TORNU-44991 format. One record per residue: x, y, z of N, C-alpha, C in turn; residue number from 1. Coordinates in Angstrom, 2 decimals, m for minus. Example, Ala and Ser with C-alpha at 12.3 -4.5 7.8 and 13.67 -1.06 7.14 Angstrom:
# residues 2
<neast->13.19 nnorth->m5.69 nup->7.80 caeast->12.30 canorth->m4.50 caup->7.80 ceast->13.20 cnorth->m3.30 cup->7.80 i->1>
<neast->12.85 nnorth->m2.25 nup->7.08 caeast->13.67 canorth->m1.06 caup->7.14 ceast->12.90 cnorth->0.03 cup->7.87 i->2>
This chain:
# residues 160
<neast->14.94 nnorth->m29.56 nup->39.54 caeast->14.03 canorth->m28.58 caup->38.86 ceast->14.12 cnorth->m27.20 cup->39.49 i->1>
<neast->14.21 nnorth->m27.16 nup->40.81 caeast->14.29 canorth->m25.80 caup->41.39 ceast->15.56 cnorth->m25.11 cup->41.11 i->2>
<neast->16.65 nnorth->m25.85 nup->40.97 caeast->17.94 canorth->m25.18 caup->40.61 ceast->17.89 cnorth->m24.71 cup->39.21 i->3>
<neast->17.17 nnorth->m25.39 nup->38.34 caeast->17.03 canorth->m24.85 caup->36.96 ceast->16.25 cnorth->m23.53 cup->36.88 i->4>
<neast->15.20 nnorth->m23.49 nup->37.73 caeast->14.43 canorth->m22.29 caup->37.76 ceast->15.26 cnorth->m21.11 cup->38.28 i->5>
<neast->16.04 nnorth->m21.30 nup->39.33 caeast->16.93 canorth->m20.30 caup->39.87 ceast->17.89 cnorth->m19.85 cup->38.77 i->6>
<neast->18.45 nnorth->m20.78 nup->38.01 caeast->19.41 canorth->m20.41 caup->36.99 ceast->18.75 cnorth->m19.60 cup->35.87 i->7>
<neast->17.59 nnorth->m19.91 nup->35.49 caeast->16.82 canorth->m19.11 caup->34.51 ceast->16.50 cnorth->m17.72 cup->34.99 i->8>
<neast->16.14 nnorth->m17.62 nup->36.32 caeast->15.86 canorth->m16.34 caup->36.91 ceast->17.11 cnorth->m15.47 cup->36.86 i->9>
<neast->18.29 nnorth->m16.06 nup->37.11 caeast->19.49 canorth->m15.29 caup->37.16 ceast->19.86 cnorth->m14.81 cup->35.83 i->10>
<neast->19.72 nnorth->m15.72 nup->34.82 caeast->20.04 canorth->m15.25 caup->33.43 ceast->19.09 cnorth->m14.13 cup->32.98 i->11>
<neast->17.75 nnorth->m14.25 nup->33.28 caeast->16.75 canorth->m13.32 caup->32.81 ceast->16.99 cnorth->m11.97 cup->33.42 i->12>
<neast->17.27 nnorth->m11.98 nup->34.85 caeast->17.51 canorth->m10.74 caup->35.51 ceast->18.92 cnorth->m10.15 cup->35.32 i->13>
<neast->19.76 nnorth->m10.98 nup->34.84 caeast->21.17 canorth->m10.54 caup->34.58 ceast->21.82 cnorth->m9.97 cup->35.86 i->14>
<neast->21.36 nnorth->m10.64 nup->37.07 caeast->21.96 canorth->m10.32 caup->38.33 ceast->22.22 cnorth->m11.60 cup->39.02 i->15>
<neast->23.56 nnorth->m11.83 nup->39.07 caeast->23.87 canorth->m13.06 caup->39.84 ceast->23.53 cnorth->m13.04 cup->41.32 i->16>
<neast->22.96 nnorth->m14.13 nup->41.84 caeast->22.66 canorth->m14.23 caup->43.26 ceast->23.34 cnorth->m15.52 cup->43.73 i->17>
<neast->23.92 nnorth->m15.42 nup->44.91 caeast->24.65 canorth->m16.54 caup->45.42 ceast->23.88 cnorth->m16.98 cup->46.69 i->18>
<neast->23.73 nnorth->m18.33 nup->46.81 caeast->22.99 canorth->m18.82 caup->48.06 ceast->23.72 cnorth->m18.31 cup->49.25 i->19>
<neast->22.86 nnorth->m17.88 nup->50.20 caeast->23.34 canorth->m17.29 caup->51.48 ceast->23.57 cnorth->m15.80 cup->51.44 i->20>
<neast->23.60 nnorth->m15.13 nup->50.26 caeast->23.80 canorth->m13.76 caup->50.16 ceast->22.54 cnorth->m13.05 cup->50.66 i->21>
<neast->22.65 nnorth->m11.76 nup->51.09 caeast->21.46 canorth->m11.02 caup->51.47 ceast->20.54 cnorth->m10.76 cup->50.39 i->22>
<neast->21.06 nnorth->m10.53 nup->49.16 caeast->20.20 canorth->m10.30 caup->47.98 ceast->19.40 cnorth->m11.62 cup->47.67 i->23>
<neast->20.02 nnorth->m12.71 nup->47.75 caeast->19.38 canorth->m13.97 caup->47.52 ceast->18.22 cnorth->m14.16 cup->48.48 i->24>
<neast->18.39 nnorth->m13.87 nup->49.81 caeast->17.44 canorth->m14.10 caup->50.90 ceast->16.32 cnorth->m13.06 cup->50.73 i->25>
<neast->16.64 nnorth->m11.93 nup->50.37 caeast->15.52 canorth->m10.87 caup->50.30 ceast->14.64 cnorth->m10.98 cup->49.15 i->26>
<neast->15.22 nnorth->m11.57 nup->48.07 caeast->14.47 canorth->m11.66 caup->46.83 ceast->13.76 cnorth->m13.06 cup->46.60 i->27>
<neast->14.27 nnorth->m14.02 nup->47.40 caeast->13.78 canorth->m15.43 caup->47.24 ceast->12.29 cnorth->m15.52 cup->47.26 i->28>
<neast->11.62 nnorth->m14.93 nup->48.17 caeast->10.18 canorth->m15.15 caup->48.38 ceast->9.36 cnorth->m14.40 cup->47.33 i->29>
<neast->9.87 nnorth->m13.32 nup->46.84 caeast->9.07 canorth->m12.53 caup->45.92 ceast->9.31 cnorth->m12.85 cup->44.49 i->30>
<neast->10.35 nnorth->m13.60 nup->44.06 caeast->10.75 canorth->m13.93 caup->42.73 ceast->9.57 cnorth->m14.59 cup->42.05 i->31>
<neast->9.05 nnorth->m15.62 nup->42.66 caeast->7.98 canorth->m16.35 caup->41.99 ceast->6.81 cnorth->m15.59 cup->41.46 i->32>
<neast->6.34 nnorth->m14.63 nup->42.40 caeast->5.19 canorth->m13.86 caup->41.95 ceast->5.55 cnorth->m12.84 cup->40.95 i->33>
<neast->6.71 nnorth->m12.33 nup->40.88 caeast->7.03 canorth->m11.24 caup->40.00 ceast->7.88 cnorth->m11.71 cup->38.77 i->34>
<neast->8.14 nnorth->m13.06 nup->38.60 caeast->9.04 canorth->m13.46 caup->37.65 ceast->8.64 cnorth->m12.97 cup->36.27 i->35>
<neast->7.41 nnorth->m13.08 nup->35.80 caeast->7.01 canorth->m12.72 caup->34.57 ceast->7.22 cnorth->m11.19 cup->34.26 i->36>
<neast->6.80 nnorth->m10.35 nup->35.22 caeast->6.98 canorth->m8.90 caup->35.07 ceast->8.43 cnorth->m8.54 cup->35.08 i->37>
<neast->9.16 nnorth->m9.15 nup->35.97 caeast->10.69 canorth->m8.78 caup->36.13 ceast->11.49 cnorth->m9.20 cup->34.90 i->38>
<neast->10.97 nnorth->m10.12 nup->34.16 caeast->11.74 canorth->m10.57 caup->32.98 ceast->11.78 cnorth->m9.62 cup->31.84 i->39>
<neast->10.93 nnorth->m8.49 nup->31.95 caeast->10.93 canorth->m7.61 caup->30.84 ceast->11.84 cnorth->m6.46 cup->31.14 i->40>
<neast->12.56 nnorth->m6.01 nup->30.12 caeast->13.45 canorth->m4.93 caup->30.21 ceast->12.59 cnorth->m3.57 cup->30.45 i->41>
<neast->13.31 nnorth->m2.49 nup->30.98 caeast->12.65 canorth->m1.21 caup->31.18 ceast->12.18 cnorth->m0.62 cup->29.79 i->42>
<neast->13.03 nnorth->m0.88 nup->28.77 caeast->12.71 canorth->m0.33 caup->27.47 ceast->11.43 cnorth->m1.03 cup->26.83 i->43>
<neast->11.25 nnorth->m2.25 nup->27.25 caeast->10.06 canorth->m3.05 caup->26.83 ceast->8.91 cnorth->m2.46 cup->27.50 i->44>
<neast->8.90 nnorth->m2.22 nup->28.75 caeast->7.84 canorth->m1.57 caup->29.52 ceast->7.49 cnorth->m0.20 cup->28.89 i->45>
<neast->8.49 nnorth->0.58 nup->28.60 caeast->8.19 canorth->1.88 caup->27.96 ceast->7.51 cnorth->1.70 cup->26.60 i->46>
<neast->7.90 nnorth->0.78 nup->25.88 caeast->7.25 canorth->0.49 caup->24.55 ceast->5.82 cnorth->0.15 cup->24.75 i->47>
<neast->5.55 nnorth->m0.67 nup->25.76 caeast->4.14 canorth->m1.11 caup->26.15 ceast->3.41 cnorth->0.12 cup->26.69 i->48>
<neast->4.04 nnorth->1.07 nup->27.37 caeast->3.40 canorth->2.31 caup->27.88 ceast->3.14 cnorth->3.15 cup->26.66 i->49>
<neast->3.93 nnorth->3.18 nup->25.64 caeast->3.66 canorth->3.90 caup->24.40 ceast->2.38 cnorth->3.36 cup->23.66 i->50>
<neast->2.29 nnorth->2.05 nup->23.78 caeast->1.07 canorth->1.45 caup->23.17 ceast->m0.22 cnorth->1.91 cup->23.87 i->51>
<neast->m0.10 nnorth->2.07 nup->25.16 caeast->m1.26 canorth->2.64 caup->25.91 ceast->m1.44 cnorth->4.08 cup->25.47 i->52>
<neast->m0.39 nnorth->4.93 nup->25.37 caeast->m0.54 canorth->6.29 caup->24.85 ceast->m1.19 cnorth->6.33 cup->23.52 i->53>
<neast->m0.76 nnorth->5.43 nup->22.66 caeast->m1.37 canorth->5.39 caup->21.25 ceast->m2.92 cnorth->4.97 cup->21.35 i->54>
<neast->m3.29 nnorth->4.13 nup->22.24 caeast->m4.63 canorth->3.78 caup->22.42 ceast->m5.42 cnorth->5.01 cup->22.88 i->55>
<neast->m4.91 nnorth->5.68 nup->23.85 caeast->m5.63 canorth->6.91 caup->24.35 ceast->m5.77 cnorth->7.88 cup->23.27 i->56>
<neast->m4.71 nnorth->8.07 nup->22.42 caeast->m4.81 canorth->9.01 caup->21.32 ceast->m5.92 cnorth->8.62 cup->20.34 i->57>
<neast->m5.99 nnorth->7.42 nup->19.94 caeast->m7.03 canorth->6.87 caup->18.98 ceast->m8.38 cnorth->7.15 cup->19.59 i->58>
<neast->m8.63 nnorth->6.64 nup->20.77 caeast->m9.89 canorth->6.78 caup->21.40 ceast->m10.33 cnorth->8.27 cup->21.68 i->59>
<neast->m9.31 nnorth->9.14 nup->22.07 caeast->m9.62 canorth->10.48 caup->22.25 ceast->m9.92 cnorth->11.15 cup->20.98 i->60>
<neast->m9.24 nnorth->10.85 nup->19.98 caeast->m9.51 canorth->11.46 caup->18.52 ceast->m10.85 cnorth->11.04 cup->18.08 i->61>
<neast->m11.23 nnorth->9.81 nup->18.32 caeast->m12.65 canorth->9.40 caup->17.86 ceast->m13.73 cnorth->10.18 cup->18.60 i->62>
<neast->m13.52 nnorth->10.31 nup->19.91 caeast->m14.48 canorth->11.08 caup->20.71 ceast->m14.61 cnorth->12.58 cup->20.27 i->63>
<neast->m13.44 nnorth->13.14 nup->19.97 caeast->m13.39 canorth->14.52 caup->19.62 ceast->m13.95 cnorth->14.77 cup->18.14 i->64>
<neast->m13.52 nnorth->13.91 nup->17.27 caeast->m13.88 canorth->14.12 caup->15.87 ceast->m15.26 cnorth->13.42 cup->15.56 i->65>
<neast->m15.61 nnorth->12.42 nup->16.12 caeast->m17.00 canorth->11.87 caup->15.86 ceast->m17.67 cnorth->11.58 cup->17.20 i->66>
<neast->m18.09 nnorth->12.68 nup->17.75 caeast->m18.70 canorth->12.51 caup->19.14 ceast->m20.07 cnorth->11.69 cup->19.11 i->67>
<neast->m20.90 nnorth->11.95 nup->18.14 caeast->m22.19 canorth->11.25 caup->18.08 ceast->m21.95 cnorth->9.78 cup->17.88 i->68>
<neast->m21.09 nnorth->9.46 nup->16.98 caeast->m20.89 canorth->8.04 caup->16.71 ceast->m20.19 cnorth->7.31 cup->17.89 i->69>
<neast->m19.21 nnorth->8.02 nup->18.45 caeast->m18.47 canorth->7.44 caup->19.67 ceast->m19.56 cnorth->7.26 cup->20.79 i->70>
<neast->m20.31 nnorth->8.31 nup->20.99 caeast->m21.31 canorth->8.17 caup->22.04 ceast->m22.26 cnorth->7.04 cup->21.93 i->71>
<neast->m22.65 nnorth->6.82 nup->20.65 caeast->m23.57 canorth->5.69 caup->20.33 ceast->m22.82 cnorth->4.33 cup->20.48 i->72>
<neast->m21.74 nnorth->4.24 nup->19.77 caeast->m20.96 canorth->2.93 caup->19.70 ceast->m20.50 cnorth->2.55 cup->21.10 i->73>
<neast->m20.02 nnorth->3.40 nup->21.85 caeast->m19.44 canorth->3.06 caup->23.18 ceast->m20.44 cnorth->3.08 cup->24.32 i->74>
<neast->m21.26 nnorth->4.07 nup->24.34 caeast->m22.15 canorth->4.27 caup->25.52 ceast->m23.64 cnorth->4.05 cup->25.24 i->75>
<neast->m23.93 nnorth->3.87 nup->23.92 caeast->m25.29 canorth->3.60 caup->23.56 ceast->m26.19 cnorth->4.86 cup->23.63 i->76>
<neast->m25.57 nnorth->5.98 nup->23.53 caeast->m26.24 canorth->7.31 caup->23.63 ceast->m26.76 cnorth->7.74 cup->22.19 i->77>
<neast->m28.03 nnorth->8.10 nup->22.12 caeast->m28.53 canorth->8.64 caup->20.85 ceast->m27.97 cnorth->10.01 cup->20.71 i->78>
<neast->m27.92 nnorth->10.42 nup->19.41 caeast->m27.27 canorth->11.90 caup->19.14 ceast->m28.23 cnorth->12.85 cup->19.88 i->79>
<neast->m27.55 nnorth->13.81 nup->20.60 caeast->m28.28 canorth->14.90 caup->21.14 ceast->m27.19 cnorth->16.08 cup->21.36 i->80>
<neast->m27.73 nnorth->17.22 nup->21.90 caeast->m26.74 canorth->18.34 caup->22.11 ceast->m25.78 cnorth->17.92 cup->23.25 i->81>
<neast->m26.30 nnorth->17.26 nup->24.21 caeast->m25.54 canorth->16.93 caup->25.40 ceast->m24.31 cnorth->15.95 cup->24.88 i->82>
<neast->m24.69 nnorth->14.97 nup->24.06 caeast->m23.71 canorth->14.01 caup->23.51 ceast->m22.62 cnorth->14.84 cup->22.68 i->83>
<neast->m23.08 nnorth->15.68 nup->21.93 caeast->m22.21 canorth->16.52 caup->21.13 ceast->m21.26 cnorth->17.39 cup->21.93 i->84>
<neast->m21.58 nnorth->17.82 nup->23.19 caeast->m20.86 canorth->18.57 caup->24.00 ceast->m19.93 cnorth->17.75 cup->25.01 i->85>
<neast->m20.48 nnorth->16.75 nup->25.51 caeast->m19.80 canorth->15.97 caup->26.63 ceast->m18.94 cnorth->14.83 cup->26.15 i->86>
<neast->m19.22 nnorth->14.17 nup->25.00 caeast->m18.31 canorth->13.17 caup->24.51 ceast->m16.92 cnorth->13.72 cup->24.05 i->87>
<neast->m16.88 nnorth->14.93 nup->23.44 caeast->m15.56 canorth->15.48 caup->23.21 ceast->m14.77 cnorth->15.81 cup->24.45 i->88>
<neast->m15.43 nnorth->16.05 nup->25.57 caeast->m14.75 canorth->16.25 caup->26.76 ceast->m14.03 cnorth->14.89 cup->27.26 i->89>
<neast->m14.67 nnorth->13.86 nup->26.99 caeast->m13.96 canorth->12.56 caup->27.30 ceast->m12.82 cnorth->12.36 cup->26.32 i->90>
<neast->m12.90 nnorth->12.78 nup->25.10 caeast->m11.85 canorth->12.67 caup->24.20 ceast->m10.64 cnorth->13.50 cup->24.53 i->91>
<neast->m10.95 nnorth->14.83 nup->24.93 caeast->m9.85 canorth->15.70 caup->25.45 ceast->m9.11 cnorth->15.14 cup->26.70 i->92>
<neast->m9.93 nnorth->14.47 nup->27.59 caeast->m9.36 canorth->13.79 caup->28.66 ceast->m8.35 cnorth->12.79 cup->28.16 i->93>
<neast->m8.73 nnorth->11.87 nup->27.34 caeast->m7.85 canorth->10.87 caup->26.75 ceast->m6.69 cnorth->11.42 cup->26.10 i->94>
<neast->m6.86 nnorth->12.53 nup->25.34 caeast->m5.73 canorth->13.13 caup->24.64 ceast->m4.78 cnorth->13.70 cup->25.58 i->95>
<neast->m5.28 nnorth->14.30 nup->26.73 caeast->m4.31 canorth->14.90 caup->27.73 ceast->m3.51 cnorth->13.78 cup->28.37 i->96>
<neast->m4.14 nnorth->12.64 nup->28.63 caeast->m3.40 canorth->11.54 caup->29.23 ceast->m2.41 cnorth->11.05 cup->28.17 i->97>
<neast->m2.67 nnorth->10.90 nup->26.98 caeast->m1.64 canorth->10.45 caup->25.90 ceast->m0.59 cnorth->11.37 cup->25.91 i->98>
<neast->m0.86 nnorth->12.75 nup->25.79 caeast->0.26 canorth->13.73 caup->25.76 ceast->1.15 cnorth->13.55 cup->26.91 i->99>
<neast->0.65 nnorth->13.44 nup->28.12 caeast->1.52 canorth->13.25 caup->29.37 ceast->2.41 cnorth->11.93 cup->29.20 i->100>
<neast->1.72 nnorth->10.85 nup->28.69 caeast->2.51 canorth->9.65 caup->28.46 ceast->3.58 cnorth->9.77 cup->27.44 i->101>
<neast->3.27 nnorth->10.41 nup->26.34 caeast->4.37 canorth->10.59 caup->25.36 ceast->5.53 cnorth->11.49 cup->25.93 i->102>
<neast->5.20 nnorth->12.53 nup->26.62 caeast->6.17 canorth->13.40 caup->27.18 ceast->7.05 cnorth->12.61 cup->28.15 i->103>
<neast->6.47 nnorth->11.82 nup->29.07 caeast->7.23 canorth->11.10 caup->30.02 ceast->8.07 cnorth->10.06 cup->29.31 i->104>
<neast->7.56 nnorth->9.40 nup->28.26 caeast->8.38 canorth->8.45 caup->27.50 ceast->9.59 cnorth->9.11 cup->26.83 i->105>
<neast->9.33 nnorth->10.24 nup->26.33 caeast->10.45 canorth->10.97 caup->25.65 ceast->11.58 cnorth->11.26 cup->26.69 i->106>
<neast->11.17 nnorth->11.55 nup->27.94 caeast->12.14 canorth->11.80 caup->29.00 ceast->12.73 cnorth->10.56 cup->29.67 i->107>
<neast->12.24 nnorth->9.36 nup->29.18 caeast->12.71 canorth->8.18 caup->29.79 ceast->12.32 cnorth->7.86 cup->31.17 i->108>
<neast->11.06 nnorth->8.39 nup->31.51 caeast->10.54 canorth->8.25 caup->32.87 ceast->9.46 cnorth->7.15 cup->32.89 i->109>
<neast->9.87 nnorth->5.90 nup->32.87 caeast->9.02 canorth->4.81 caup->32.87 ceast->8.13 cnorth->4.63 cup->34.20 i->110>
<neast->8.75 nnorth->4.85 nup->35.31 caeast->7.90 canorth->4.65 caup->36.54 ceast->6.77 cnorth->5.71 cup->36.56 i->111>
<neast->7.17 nnorth->6.91 nup->36.13 caeast->6.21 canorth->8.04 caup->36.07 ceast->5.06 cnorth->7.76 cup->35.14 i->112>
<neast->5.41 nnorth->7.14 nup->33.96 caeast->4.44 canorth->6.76 caup->32.96 ceast->3.50 cnorth->5.74 cup->33.62 i->113>
<neast->4.03 nnorth->4.80 nup->34.34 caeast->3.21 canorth->3.86 caup->35.09 ceast->2.21 cnorth->4.47 cup->36.01 i->114>
<neast->2.62 nnorth->5.46 nup->36.77 caeast->1.73 canorth->6.25 caup->37.70 ceast->0.58 cnorth->6.90 cup->36.95 i->115>
<neast->0.90 nnorth->7.50 nup->35.78 caeast->m0.17 canorth->8.18 caup->34.97 ceast->m1.13 cnorth->7.07 cup->34.41 i->116>
<neast->m0.57 nnorth->5.99 nup->34.06 caeast->m1.48 canorth->4.93 caup->33.49 ceast->m2.30 cnorth->4.37 cup->34.53 i->117>
<neast->m1.82 nnorth->4.13 nup->35.79 caeast->m2.62 canorth->3.63 caup->36.89 ceast->m3.64 cnorth->4.65 cup->37.27 i->118>
<neast->m3.35 nnorth->5.93 nup->37.23 caeast->m4.36 canorth->6.89 caup->37.58 ceast->m5.46 cnorth->6.90 cup->36.52 i->119>
<neast->m5.06 nnorth->6.78 nup->35.24 caeast->m6.09 canorth->6.72 caup->34.17 ceast->m6.86 cnorth->5.43 cup->34.21 i->120>
<neast->m6.31 nnorth->4.44 nup->34.82 caeast->m7.11 canorth->3.16 caup->34.99 ceast->m8.41 cnorth->3.37 cup->35.77 i->121>
<neast->m8.26 nnorth->4.32 nup->36.71 caeast->m9.46 canorth->4.55 caup->37.52 ceast->m10.65 cnorth->5.04 cup->36.68 i->122>
<neast->m10.23 nnorth->5.91 nup->35.70 caeast->m11.30 canorth->6.38 caup->34.73 ceast->m11.69 cnorth->5.22 cup->33.84 i->123>
<neast->m10.78 nnorth->4.42 nup->33.47 caeast->m11.09 canorth->3.36 caup->32.47 ceast->m12.03 cnorth->2.31 cup->33.21 i->124>
<neast->m11.82 nnorth->2.02 nup->34.39 caeast->m12.74 canorth->1.19 caup->35.12 ceast->m14.23 cnorth->1.56 cup->35.07 i->125>
<neast->m14.42 nnorth->2.90 nup->35.31 caeast->m15.72 canorth->3.41 caup->35.25 ceast->m16.29 cnorth->3.36 cup->33.77 i->126>
<neast->m15.40 nnorth->3.73 nup->32.79 caeast->m15.82 canorth->3.58 caup->31.42 ceast->m16.30 cnorth->2.16 cup->31.11 i->127>
<neast->m15.54 nnorth->1.18 nup->31.62 caeast->m15.93 canorth->m0.19 caup->31.43 ceast->m17.30 cnorth->m0.62 cup->32.06 i->128>
<neast->m17.56 nnorth->m0.03 nup->33.17 caeast->m18.78 canorth->m0.32 caup->33.94 ceast->m19.95 cnorth->0.33 cup->33.04 i->129>
<neast->m19.78 nnorth->1.55 nup->32.68 caeast->m20.86 canorth->2.24 caup->31.87 ceast->m21.03 cnorth->1.64 cup->30.55 i->130>
<neast->m20.03 nnorth->1.16 nup->29.88 caeast->m20.21 canorth->0.50 caup->28.64 ceast->m20.81 cnorth->m0.89 cup->28.77 i->131>
<neast->m20.47 nnorth->m1.58 nup->29.79 caeast->m21.05 canorth->m2.87 caup->30.06 ceast->m22.57 cnorth->m2.63 cup->30.22 i->132>
<neast->m22.99 nnorth->m1.67 nup->31.03 caeast->m24.40 canorth->m1.40 caup->31.22 ceast->m25.07 cnorth->m0.92 cup->29.98 i->133>
<neast->m24.44 nnorth->m0.17 nup->29.06 caeast->m25.11 canorth->0.34 caup->27.89 ceast->m25.05 cnorth->m0.64 cup->26.76 i->134>
<neast->m23.94 nnorth->m1.38 nup->26.64 caeast->m23.77 canorth->m2.34 caup->25.42 ceast->m23.66 cnorth->m3.76 cup->25.70 i->135>
<neast->m23.74 nnorth->m4.07 nup->26.90 caeast->m23.70 canorth->m5.46 caup->27.23 ceast->m22.35 cnorth->m6.06 cup->27.51 i->136>
<neast->m22.33 nnorth->m7.44 nup->27.81 caeast->m20.95 canorth->m8.04 caup->28.20 ceast->m20.01 cnorth->m8.15 cup->27.03 i->137>
<neast->m20.41 nnorth->m8.12 nup->25.83 caeast->m19.51 canorth->m8.41 caup->24.75 ceast->m18.50 cnorth->m7.27 cup->24.66 i->138>
<neast->m19.02 nnorth->m6.02 nup->24.53 caeast->m18.19 canorth->m4.80 caup->24.44 ceast->m17.64 cnorth->m4.52 cup->25.80 i->139>
<neast->m18.57 nnorth->m4.56 nup->26.79 caeast->m18.10 canorth->m4.29 caup->28.19 ceast->m16.98 cnorth->m5.24 cup->28.63 i->140>
<neast->m17.04 nnorth->m6.47 nup->28.35 caeast->m16.06 canorth->m7.41 caup->28.73 ceast->m14.72 cnorth->m7.17 cup->28.07 i->141>
<neast->m14.82 nnorth->m6.78 nup->26.75 caeast->m13.68 canorth->m6.43 caup->26.00 ceast->m12.91 cnorth->m5.32 cup->26.61 i->142>
<neast->m13.69 nnorth->m4.27 nup->26.95 caeast->m13.13 canorth->m3.08 caup->27.54 ceast->m12.54 cnorth->m3.45 cup->28.92 i->143>
<neast->m13.29 nnorth->m4.22 nup->29.70 caeast->m12.78 canorth->m4.67 caup->31.06 ceast->m11.38 cnorth->m5.54 cup->30.90 i->144>
<neast->m11.36 nnorth->m6.36 nup->29.88 caeast->m10.16 canorth->m7.04 caup->29.70 ceast->m8.92 cnorth->m6.06 cup->29.32 i->145>
<neast->m9.29 nnorth->m5.15 nup->28.55 caeast->m8.30 canorth->m4.06 caup->28.15 ceast->m7.85 cnorth->m3.35 cup->29.47 i->146>
<neast->m8.74 nnorth->m3.07 nup->30.33 caeast->m8.40 canorth->m2.43 caup->31.58 ceast->m7.41 cnorth->m3.22 cup->32.37 i->147>
<neast->m7.54 nnorth->m4.55 nup->32.34 caeast->m6.74 canorth->m5.42 caup->33.13 ceast->m5.31 cnorth->m5.36 cup->32.53 i->148>
<neast->m5.20 nnorth->m5.42 nup->31.16 caeast->m3.88 canorth->m5.34 caup->30.47 ceast->m3.26 cnorth->m4.09 cup->30.78 i->149>
<neast->m3.98 nnorth->m2.99 nup->30.65 caeast->m3.50 canorth->m1.58 caup->30.92 ceast->m2.91 cnorth->m1.48 cup->32.34 i->150>
<neast->m3.66 nnorth->m2.04 nup->33.24 caeast->m3.30 canorth->m2.06 caup->34.69 ceast->m1.92 cnorth->m2.83 cup->34.82 i->151>
<neast->m1.80 nnorth->m3.92 nup->34.20 caeast->m0.57 canorth->m4.73 caup->34.25 ceast->0.58 cnorth->m3.87 cup->33.76 i->152>
<neast->0.33 nnorth->m3.18 nup->32.62 caeast->1.43 canorth->m2.31 caup->31.94 ceast->1.78 cnorth->m1.25 cup->32.95 i->153>
<neast->0.79 nnorth->m0.60 nup->33.53 caeast->1.13 canorth->0.46 caup->34.63 ceast->1.92 cnorth->m0.06 cup->35.67 i->154>
<neast->1.59 nnorth->m1.16 nup->36.22 caeast->2.30 canorth->m1.84 caup->37.38 ceast->3.77 cnorth->m2.05 cup->36.86 i->155>
<neast->3.85 nnorth->m2.74 nup->35.66 caeast->5.13 canorth->m3.08 caup->35.26 ceast->6.03 cnorth->m1.86 cup->35.05 i->156>
<neast->5.43 nnorth->m0.76 nup->34.56 caeast->6.23 canorth->0.53 caup->34.36 ceast->6.60 cnorth->1.08 cup->35.80 i->157>
<neast->5.79 nnorth->1.09 nup->36.70 caeast->6.14 canorth->1.61 caup->38.07 ceast->7.26 cnorth->0.81 cup->38.69 i->158>
<neast->7.21 nnorth->m0.54 nup->38.42 caeast->8.30 canorth->m1.35 caup->38.98 ceast->9.53 cnorth->m1.44 cup->38.12 i->159>
<neast->9.59 nnorth->m0.78 nup->36.97 caeast->10.77 canorth->m0.84 caup->36.07 ceast->11.90 cnorth->0.02 cup->36.54 i->160>
């Protein structure tokens, strides 16, 4: 069974390893933990990164174009002058992150995309906390799950 797993890993990674080689010894302990993430190509990670950029674009556009509705739907805020002024700032933040991700993707800079995504995750965690407090566990939990997925994509890109 173990030899079959090693063969699968070699095929997926497209890197032959030979028992006793330095590469084999150095990677042996970390392969199990990173097998799933390592099995994806760099181009796949970039595509996943682009999906994060698209998500930031949609959420940012909603915040900018429909600030009162976005403020209520996401944060439970009733319409007010403050909502009309501050929610678009959140949208511009998201659009700026999306623009950076699209530019990095165009340049083929996957690890840099991952760094931007992980930095943005800090903001997303706080968004999830505030949304959970305002709208409850259904929407808050959905956002939190999305943060976990986005974090995994960011890590995958950094490691690609």
